Each structure stands twice: as structure tokens, then as C-alpha cells.
C-alpha positions as CSV (number, residue, x, y, z in Angstrom):
1,X,78.2,146.3,121.8
2,X,75.4,143.7,121.5
3,X,75.1,144.3,117.8
4,X,78.8,143.5,117.3
5,X,78.4,140.5,119.6
6,X,75.4,139.3,117.7
7,X,77.4,139.5,114.5
8,X,80.5,137.7,115.8
9,X,78.2,135.0,117.3
10,X,76.5,134.5,114.0
11,X,79.9,134.3,112.2
12,X,80.9,131.6,114.7
13,X,77.7,129.9,113.9
14,X,78.6,130.0,110.2
15,X,82.0,128.5,110.9
16,X,80.4,125.8,113.1
17,X,77.8,124.8,110.5
18,X,80.6,124.8,107.8
19,X,82.4,122.3,109.8
20,X,79.3,120.2,110.3
21,X,78.7,120.3,106.5
22,X,82.3,119.2,106.1
23,X,81.7,116.2,108.4
24,X,78.5,115.3,106.4
25,X,80.4,115.7,103.2
26,X,83.2,113.4,104.4
27,X,80.7,110.8,105.6
28,X,78.8,110.7,102.3
29,X,82.1,110.5,100.3
30,X,83.1,107.5,102.4
31,X,79.7,105.8,102.6
32,X,81.1,102.8,100.6
33,X,84.6,102.8,102.2
34,X,85.2,99.5,103.9
35,X,85.8,99.9,107.7
36,X,85.1,103.7,107.6
37,X,83.7,105.2,110.8
38,X,81.5,108.3,110.4
39,X,82.1,111.6,112.1
40,X,79.2,113.3,113.8
41,X,79.2,116.9,115.0
42,X,79.1,118.0,118.6
43,X,78.2,121.7,119.1
44,X,79.5,123.4,122.2
45,X,78.6,126.9,123.5
46,X,81.3,129.3,124.4
47,X,80.3,132.2,126.8
48,X,81.9,135.6,127.3
49,X,79.6,136.7,130.2
50,X,76.5,135.3,131.7
51,X,75.0,136.4,135.0
52,X,71.4,136.6,136.5
53,X,71.1,140.1,135.1
54,X,73.2,140.0,131.9
55,X,74.0,137.6,129.2
56,X,76.4,138.7,126.5
57,X,76.5,136.9,123.1
58,X,79.2,134.3,123.0
59,X,79.9,131.8,120.2
60,X,79.6,128.2,119.2
61,X,82.2,125.6,118.5
62,X,81.8,122.5,116.3
63,X,83.8,119.6,117.5
64,X,84.0,116.2,115.8
65,X,82.2,113.3,117.5
66,X,83.9,110.1,116.4
67,X,82.1,106.8,116.2
68,X,85.0,104.4,116.1
69,X,83.2,101.9,118.4
70,X,79.9,101.9,116.3
71,X,79.6,98.6,114.4
72,X,79.2,98.8,110.6
73,X,77.2,96.3,108.6
74,X,79.0,93.0,108.1
75,X,78.4,91.5,104.7
76,X,79.8,88.6,102.7
77,X,82.7,89.4,100.4
78,X,84.1,87.9,97.2
79,X,87.6,88.4,98.7
80,X,88.6,84.9,100.0
81,X,90.8,86.3,102.8
82,X,88.5,89.1,103.8
83,X,87.9,89.5,107.6
84,X,85.4,91.4,109.6
85,X,85.0,91.9,113.4
86,X,81.7,91.3,115.0
87,X,81.9,93.4,118.2
88,X,84.7,95.4,119.7
89,X,88.3,95.3,118.7
90,X,90.7,96.2,115.9
91,X,93.1,94.4,113.7
92,X,96.8,95.1,114.4
93,X,98.5,96.3,111.2
94,X,101.9,97.6,110.1
95,X,102.7,100.4,107.7
96,X,105.3,100.1,105.0
97,X,108.1,102.7,105.1
98,X,110.5,101.5,102.5
99,X,112.1,98.5,100.8
100,X,115.3,96.5,101.3
101,X,116.5,93.6,99.3
102,X,113.2,93.5,97.5
103,X,111.1,93.1,100.6
104,X,109.1,95.8,102.5
105,X,110.5,97.4,105.6
106,X,107.9,98.4,108.3
107,X,107.3,101.3,110.5
108,X,108.1,100.5,114.2
109,X,104.9,102.2,115.3
110,X,101.7,100.2,115.8
111,X,98.6,100.8,113.8
112,X,95.0,99.5,114.0
113,X,92.1,99.2,111.6
114,X,88.7,97.7,111.1
115,X,89.2,97.5,107.3
116,X,89.5,93.8,106.7
117,X,89.6,93.6,102.9
118,X,93.0,91.7,103.0
119,X,94.5,90.2,99.9
120,X,97.8,88.5,99.4
121,X,100.4,90.6,97.5
122,X,103.3,89.3,95.4
123,X,105.5,88.9,98.5
124,X,103.0,86.8,100.3
125,X,101.8,89.5,102.8
126,X,98.2,90.1,103.6
127,X,97.5,93.8,102.7
128,X,94.2,95.7,102.9
129,X,92.9,98.4,100.6
130,X,94.5,101.1,102.7
131,X,97.9,99.6,102.2
132,X,98.3,98.3,105.7
133,X,99.8,94.8,106.5
134,X,98.0,92.4,108.7
135,X,99.9,91.4,111.8
136,X,99.6,88.3,114.0
137,X,101.4,86.2,116.6
138,X,104.0,83.9,114.9
139,X,103.6,80.2,115.6
140,X,106.6,78.6,117.4
141,X,108.0,75.6,115.6
142,X,109.2,74.1,118.9
143,X,105.8,74.2,120.7
144,X,103.4,74.8,117.8
145,X,101.9,77.5,120.0
146,X,101.6,81.3,119.2
147,X,104.4,83.5,120.5
148,X,102.4,86.2,122.3
149,X,105.5,88.3,123.0
150,X,105.6,89.7,119.5
151,X,103.5,90.9,116.6
152,X,104.8,90.6,113.1
153,X,103.3,91.0,109.6
154,X,101.8,87.7,108.4
155,X,103.7,86.3,105.4
156,X,102.5,83.3,103.5
157,X,105.2,81.1,102.1
158,X,104.2,79.2,98.9
159,X,107.2,76.9,99.0
160,X,106.7,73.1,98.9
161,X,105.9,71.1,102.0
162,X,109.1,69.1,102.7
163,X,108.6,65.3,102.7
164,X,108.7,63.5,106.0
165,X,110.0,59.9,106.1
166,X,107.8,57.3,107.9
167,X,108.9,56.7,111.4
168,X,105.7,55.3,113.0
169,X,102.9,53.0,111.9
170,X,99.6,52.6,113.9
171,X,97.6,49.4,113.4
172,X,94.2,48.6,115.0
173,X,92.7,45.3,113.7
174,X,90.8,42.2,114.9
175,X,92.3,38.8,114.0
176,X,89.9,35.9,113.5
177,X,90.3,33.7,116.5
178,X,89.5,30.5,114.6
179,X,91.7,31.2,111.6
180,X,94.1,28.6,110.2
181,X,95.1,30.6,107.1
182,X,97.3,33.7,106.9
183,X,95.9,37.2,106.5
184,X,97.6,40.3,105.2
185,X,97.4,44.1,105.4
186,X,99.3,46.7,103.4
187,X,100.5,50.1,104.5
188,X,102.2,52.9,102.4
189,X,105.6,54.1,103.6
190,X,107.6,57.1,102.6
191,X,111.4,57.5,102.4
192,X,113.4,60.7,103.0
193,X,112.6,62.0,99.5
194,X,108.9,61.4,99.9
195,X,108.8,58.4,97.5
196,X,106.1,55.9,98.4
197,X,106.7,52.2,99.2
198,X,104.2,49.5,100.1
199,X,104.9,47.3,103.1
200,X,103.0,44.1,103.5
201,X,102.2,42.8,107.0
202,X,101.4,39.1,107.0
203,X,99.8,37.4,110.0
204,X,100.1,33.6,110.0
205,X,98.2,31.7,112.7
206,X,100.1,29.2,114.8
207,X,98.2,25.9,114.8
208,X,98.7,22.5,116.6
209,X,99.9,19.5,114.6
210,X,96.3,18.1,114.5
211,X,94.3,16.6,113.4
212,X,92.1,18.4,113.7
213,X,94.0,21.6,113.0
214,X,93.1,24.2,115.7
215,X,94.4,27.7,116.2
216,X,96.5,28.2,119.3
217,X,96.0,31.9,119.9
218,X,99.5,32.8,118.6
219,X,100.4,34.5,115.3
220,X,103.6,35.0,113.4
221,X,104.0,38.5,112.0
222,X,106.3,39.2,109.1
223,X,106.9,42.5,107.3
224,X,108.2,42.7,103.7
225,X,108.8,45.7,101.5
226,X,109.3,45.0,97.8
227,X,112.2,46.8,96.2
228,X,114.0,47.4,99.6
229,X,117.8,47.4,99.5
230,X,118.9,44.0,100.9
231,X,115.6,43.2,102.5
232,X,116.0,41.2,105.7
233,X,113.7,38.5,107.0
234,X,111.5,40.1,109.6
235,X,109.3,37.9,111.8
236,X,107.8,38.1,115.3
237,X,105.7,35.8,117.4
238,X,102.5,37.5,118.8
239,X,101.0,35.9,121.9
240,X,97.4,36.6,122.9
241,X,96.1,36.3,126.4
242,X,94.2,33.0,126.5
243,X,97.1,30.8,125.5
244,X,100.4,32.5,126.1
245,X,99.9,34.7,129.1
246,X,96.8,33.7,131.1
247,X,97.1,36.8,133.3
248,X,95.9,39.0,130.5
249,X,92.3,39.0,129.2
250,X,91.5,36.5,126.4
251,X,91.7,38.0,123.0
252,X,94.1,40.8,123.9
253,X,97.8,41.0,123.0
254,X,99.7,39.6,125.9
255,X,103.3,39.5,124.8
256,X,105.9,38.6,122.1
257,X,107.8,35.5,121.4
258,X,111.0,35.0,119.3
259,X,111.8,37.9,116.9
260,X,114.0,38.2,113.8
261,X,115.3,41.7,112.8
262,X,112.7,43.3,115.0
263,X,112.8,44.8,118.5
264,X,109.9,44.7,121.0
265,X,109.1,46.9,123.9
266,X,108.1,45.9,127.4
267,X,105.1,43.5,128.0
268,X,103.7,44.8,131.3
269,X,99.9,45.4,131.4
270,X,99.1,48.8,129.7
271,X,102.6,49.2,128.1
272,X,102.6,50.2,124.4
273,X,102.9,47.2,122.2
274,X,105.7,48.7,120.1
275,X,107.7,46.7,117.5
276,X,110.8,48.5,116.1
277,X,112.5,47.6,112.8
278,X,114.9,49.2,110.3
279,X,114.1,49.6,106.6
280,X,116.3,50.8,103.8
281,X,114.0,52.2,101.2
282,X,116.7,53.5,98.9
283,X,117.6,56.7,100.8
284,X,119.4,55.1,103.7
285,X,118.2,53.2,106.7
286,X,115.3,54.6,108.6
287,X,113.9,53.3,111.9
288,X,110.2,52.6,112.0
289,X,108.0,51.8,115.1
290,X,105.0,49.6,114.5
291,X,102.4,50.2,117.3
292,X,100.0,47.4,117.9
293,X,98.0,49.0,120.7
294,X,98.6,48.2,124.4
295,X,99.6,45.0,126.2
296,X,96.7,43.3,127.9
297,X,94.1,45.9,126.7
298,X,91.5,45.7,123.9
299,X,93.2,48.4,121.9
300,X,95.0,48.1,118.7
301,X,95.5,44.5,117.6
302,X,93.1,42.0,119.2
303,X,91.8,38.5,118.5
304,X,88.1,38.4,119.1
305,X,86.3,37.9,115.8
306,X,85.2,34.6,114.3
307,X,85.3,35.2,110.6
308,X,87.2,37.8,108.5
309,X,90.2,39.8,109.3
310,X,88.9,43.3,110.2
311,X,91.2,46.4,110.0
312,X,89.7,49.2,112.1
313,X,92.4,51.8,111.7
314,X,95.8,51.9,109.9
315,X,97.9,55.0,109.6
316,X,101.5,56.2,109.3
317,X,103.2,59.5,109.8
318,X,105.2,59.8,106.6
319,X,104.3,62.6,104.2
320,X,105.1,63.1,100.5
321,X,106.2,66.5,99.2
322,X,103.3,69.0,98.7
323,X,102.7,72.2,96.8
324,X,100.9,75.2,98.1
325,X,97.1,74.8,97.6
326,X,95.6,77.7,99.4
327,X,95.1,79.7,102.6
328,X,92.6,79.0,105.4
329,X,91.8,81.4,108.2
330,X,89.8,79.9,111.0
331,X,87.3,81.7,113.3
332,X,89.8,81.4,116.1
333,X,92.3,83.5,114.1
334,X,94.6,80.6,113.1
335,X,96.1,81.1,109.7
336,X,96.9,77.8,108.0
337,X,98.6,77.0,104.7
338,X,97.0,74.0,102.9
339,X,99.1,71.7,100.6
340,X,98.0,69.3,97.9
341,X,99.4,66.4,99.9
342,X,96.6,66.8,102.4
343,X,98.8,68.5,105.0
344,X,98.3,71.9,106.5
345,X,100.5,74.1,108.6
346,X,99.5,76.9,111.0
347,X,101.8,79.9,110.5
348,X,100.2,82.6,112.7
349,X,97.3,83.4,114.9
350,X,95.4,86.7,114.6
351,X,94.7,88.6,117.8
352,X,92.3,91.5,118.3
353,X,93.2,94.8,120.0
354,X,90.8,96.6,122.3
355,X,90.9,100.0,124.0
356,X,89.1,101.6,127.0
357,X,88.0,104.5,124.8
358,X,88.3,103.6,121.1
359,X,86.6,106.9,120.1
360,X,89.7,108.7,121.3
361,X,92.0,107.0,118.8
362,X,94.0,109.1,116.4
363,X,92.5,108.7,112.9
364,X,94.9,108.3,109.9
365,X,94.7,107.8,106.2
366,X,93.4,104.5,104.9
367,X,90.9,103.8,107.8
368,X,93.8,103.3,110.3
369,X,94.1,104.5,113.9
370,X,96.9,105.1,116.4
371,X,96.8,104.9,120.1
372,X,96.6,108.1,122.2
373,X,96.8,108.8,125.9
374,X,93.0,109.3,126.0
375,X,92.2,106.0,124.3
376,X,94.1,104.0,126.9
377,X,96.5,101.1,126.4
378,X,96.2,98.7,123.6
379,X,95.1,95.3,125.0
380,X,96.1,92.5,122.6
381,X,94.0,89.4,123.2
382,X,92.7,86.3,121.5
383,X,89.6,86.4,119.4
384,X,86.3,86.4,121.5
385,X,88.3,86.8,124.7
386,X,88.3,89.6,127.4
387,X,85.7,91.7,125.6
388,X,87.1,91.3,122.1
389,X,84.7,90.5,119.3
390,X,84.4,87.4,117.1
391,X,86.1,87.0,113.7
392,X,83.9,86.7,110.6
393,X,85.9,85.1,107.8
394,X,85.0,85.8,104.2
395,X,83.2,89.0,105.1
396,X,84.0,92.7,105.4
397,X,82.6,95.5,107.7
398,X,81.1,98.3,105.6
399,X,81.0,101.9,106.6
400,X,78.7,102.8,109.5
401,X,77.4,105.8,107.6
402,X,73.6,106.0,107.2
403,X,73.0,108.0,104.0
404,X,69.5,108.9,104.9
405,X,70.6,110.2,108.3
406,X,73.4,112.2,106.7
407,X,71.0,113.9,104.3
408,X,68.9,114.9,107.3
409,X,71.9,116.4,108.9
410,X,72.7,118.2,105.6
411,X,69.3,119.8,105.5
412,X,69.5,120.9,109.2
413,X,73.0,122.3,108.7
414,X,71.9,124.2,105.6
415,X,69.0,125.8,107.4
416,X,71.1,126.7,110.4
417,X,73.8,128.2,108.1
418,X,71.1,130.3,106.3
419,X,69.7,131.5,109.6
420,X,73.1,132.7,110.8
421,X,73.5,134.6,107.5
422,X,70.3,136.4,108.3
423,X,71.6,137.4,111.7
424,X,74.8,138.8,110.0
425,X,72.7,140.7,107.5
426,X,70.3,142.1,110.1
427,X,73.2,143.1,112.4
428,X,74.9,144.9,109.5
429,X,71.7,146.8,108.7
430,X,71.3,147.9,112.3
431,X,74.9,149.0,112.5
432,X,74.4,151.0,109.3
433,X,71.3,152.7,110.9
434,X,73.4,153.5,113.9
435,X,76.1,155.1,111.7
436,X,73.4,157.1,109.9
437,X,72.2,158.7,113.1
438,X,75.1,161.2,112.9
439,X,73.6,162.8,109.8
């Protein structure tokens, strides 16, 4: 009986080493596959009978030992949208299951991968070499924050950035305290179609009758826009602390005097020094707020310098139309579209997905995985948070296969297979001798 047991045990050894050779073969074939995780072999003994006085031959079983959590080499890639994960975690991806109205339809199941060789397809989706679509949290237009209640395939729109008409101007400048001549500053405005217009802000110092002519600490502000439909006369008296409102520090904007076609805000200490006017730039009236800082504080428009008019900051919130100029993925996972008008818009944020036992994930074609009961729940989290790794932009994670190590395994498996064949041959010869005893 032991001869038959020895033969069957050796045959199980042949099967086990065949599986080990298959694992080695699969690893070597995918040694250059991006995001591939090698499969090692775990040999397990199976017993039929084993006591202190008797041990019967059993068999051996070769089980795959997955290395999904073992990091592969991260290297720089020529693919501009390539992504790699340094540490634990997977990308959430979707699988295509059809097409409707010219756009892909997606499988409702969730898939995961470490293969980050993502490139934009003709529909604007980011797809890796395995055909899986990168998923992220959509950005809410209302809050400009990621909607963490859903994951959706990231789609990049290459439509134009719509123009934004100017509705606010910010001015921070220092008026010369001893000036007796007007000074000017220009700012570009945009109408509803994104057409630029240049507005001129003139500051004229109010002086006494003289002689000598001396500045009083008050200024007349006027705003003109060439080409404006029926341009009104806009003027406003600016009063600085030392002369007009002694309660405010000298040199700071203390209040407003008479105004023409302009509306001013409150003048309590710390209130915004807002001036509101209406302009018709050819596409209908638009209300514009000119912010000059804060009342009684040295912010925005001040009167300290003795010399030249000094503009520290001048900006407005209008935007001309812009065309798609490229895609930018930040290390935080934010995906932003850049436009040639200097604007950018965040459309999604990439999370990472972690598992309690990633080696127990179900492997699929294209270096993808699915959750199993043994792997634990999928924990979707921000990059570099709660145990998730960091995002490496412009790089890919190579296979974690070590070719030298695989060749070593190959030699060992070959020798072990040969040894098991010798046991089969020897058992066969002994059985033949046993049969020959009848003669």
C-alpha cells in the first residue's frame, strides 16, 4: 500500500510543481506589465494518516500566494496623466459594459487597480491600459467641494470657459499726501460677452484757494469708460482721516462726501469701503462694486506717501472666454482643467481605496481587482489619509516581479519536479517487481 501511496504522493508533487511553474511563467510574462502583482506559491501538506507509530504518505497542494500589497517600483512616465500610488491603496475604476447615444455605459460593480497609466480617450474619459475608467468624487458647483457620497468616471470637458462679466474691482494704492495734481489708474473690465474695456480712475486732490496751494486731505474720484453707452458723469469725494473725520487715523480713508451716479457703503470703523456704480459696456447694464479697502484702517486706499502715486494691488473678477489648454492633476488628487485665459476649474478629486486584507481581493483581467468577504470593506478616503498612500503624478508603478528571483524559483521547481518523477519511476519499478514475484 505504501508503494501506491508513494506514487500518488509523487504525482501530487508533480501537479504542485506544475502549478508553481505556471505561477513563475505568469510572473515572467507580466514582468513589464504596469501595476501587475506577482503570484508566489504556497505549498501545503495534506495527510491521510499520521500517528506516533505510523505515517502514511499523503499529498501536497500548491496554493497561490498573492502579493497585492507589495509595492512595485515607481518610475517616471512619458504619459502626462499617469499616476502611481506610493504606499497602500488602490484607484477606484469602472468597467465599460456597452454604449448608448455614443457614450460608454458602465458596470454598476466597483473595481480597483494599481495600474495608473491613464490617458484621455476621445470622449474625455481617463482610461488605463487595461480598459478601466478612472473614478473620482465630483466637485459640487454650489460649494466647490467634493461630493463624497458618490464615485463617478472622471470626464474632462474641452468646451470653452464661459466669460464672466466684471462685478467687482479691488484697489490698494497710496495717494501722495502733498499732491496738488491729479493721478490716474486704469483697470480692464469685461462685459457679458468677455469683451475687454478699459476704465480710468482719476484722483484729483482737493486744495485750498491759496496761495500757497496746499492739499486738504480730500480727493475727488471720477470713473470714465471710453466707448460706454451714454456714459454718465461719475464722481465721488474721498475723505481721509486727518481732515474730514478726526476720529480715524491720519492717512486712512475716513468716509465719503458728495457722490454722482455712485453709491457708497457705510462709514463705520472697519466697514468695507465699497463704491457701487452701473456701467453699460454694450451688452446691457452691469453693476460693479469698487472696493477701496476698509474705513479707518490702513488697507486698500491710503494717503501716506510724499511723492509718487503708488498702486500696490489692482484686480477685477471679470474673465474673457477661454479655450481648453490642458489637464493638471495635483498631489492631493484634485483634477483641474486649465484654460488659455489663465483660469482653471477643479472638476473632480481622486480618492484612494484601502482594504483590511488586500491580498484577498479577487483578481481580474487588466490588473483589476474586486472586493471579497475576506478582503474586508472598501474604505474610500482622501489621498495620504487614514493609512492611504500618497499620489505620485507623472509616474507609474511597475510590476513587483523580480526576474532574478523568478529564475531561482524556476530552477527549484524544475529540480523538485524531476525528483518527483524519479519517485514515480522507482515506485513503478518496485510494483513491477512485486507483480513478477508470482512467476
